[in-house]
C-alpha positions in Angstrom: 66.7 113.2 97.6 67.1 115.6 94.7 66.6 114.7 91.0 67.0 116.2 87.6 64.8 115.2 84.7 65.9 116.1 81.1 62.9 116.3 78.8 62.9 116.6 75.0 61.9 120.0 73.6 60.9 123.3 75.1 58.1 122.9 77.6 55.5 125.7 77.8 55.0 127.6 81.1 51.5 126.1 81.4 52.9 122.6 81.0 55.7 123.3 83.5 53.1 124.4 86.0 51.9 120.8 86.2 55.1 120.2 88.3 54.8 122.8 91.0 57.4 121.0 93.2 60.1 121.2 90.5 62.0 124.1 89.1 62.6 124.4 85.4 65.3 125.6 83.1 64.7 125.7 79.3 67.3 125.2 76.6 67.0 125.4 72.9 66.2 121.7 72.5 65.3 120.4 76.0 63.9 121.4 79.3 65.4 120.5 82.7 63.1 119.9 85.7 64.9 119.6 89.1 64.1 119.5 92.7 63.4 117.5 95.8 61.7 114.1 95.6 60.3 112.9 98.9 60.3 109.1 98.3 60.0 106.4 95.7 56.2 106.8 95.3 56.7 110.5 94.6 59.4 109.7 92.0 57.2 107.2 90.2 54.3 109.7 90.4 56.4 112.4 88.7 57.4 109.9 85.9 53.8 109.0 85.4 52.8 112.7 85.2 55.5 113.3 82.5 54.2 110.3 80.6 50.5 111.4 80.9 51.4 114.8 79.6 53.2 113.4 76.6 56.6 114.5 77.8 59.5 112.2 77.0 62.1 112.0 79.8 65.5 111.5 78.0 67.5 111.3 81.2 66.9 111.2 84.9 69.6 111.4 87.5 69.9 111.8 91.3 71.7 115.0 92.3 73.8 115.4 95.4 71.9 116.7 98.4 72.6 120.4 99.2 74.1 119.6 102.5 76.4 117.0 101.0 77.8 119.5 98.5 78.3 122.1 101.2 80.1 119.9 103.7 81.5 117.1 101.4 79.8 114.6 103.7 76.4 112.9 103.5 73.7 114.1 105.9 
């Protein structure tokens, strides 16, 4: 499963490094984190990590799997 997390504000490089399994993209008013989430425990662990670091997740959404987008069919 792939997810995108939209966080308020610009996140520093040092703070983003707390999420080595996710890629980041910074905008002027928010930062996107995105990548693969292995299971529900991993998802809740990421959300807890955001919270513990004082990062407010404005939006979280599941992204289409790479293979689904390429073929138009689920894996």
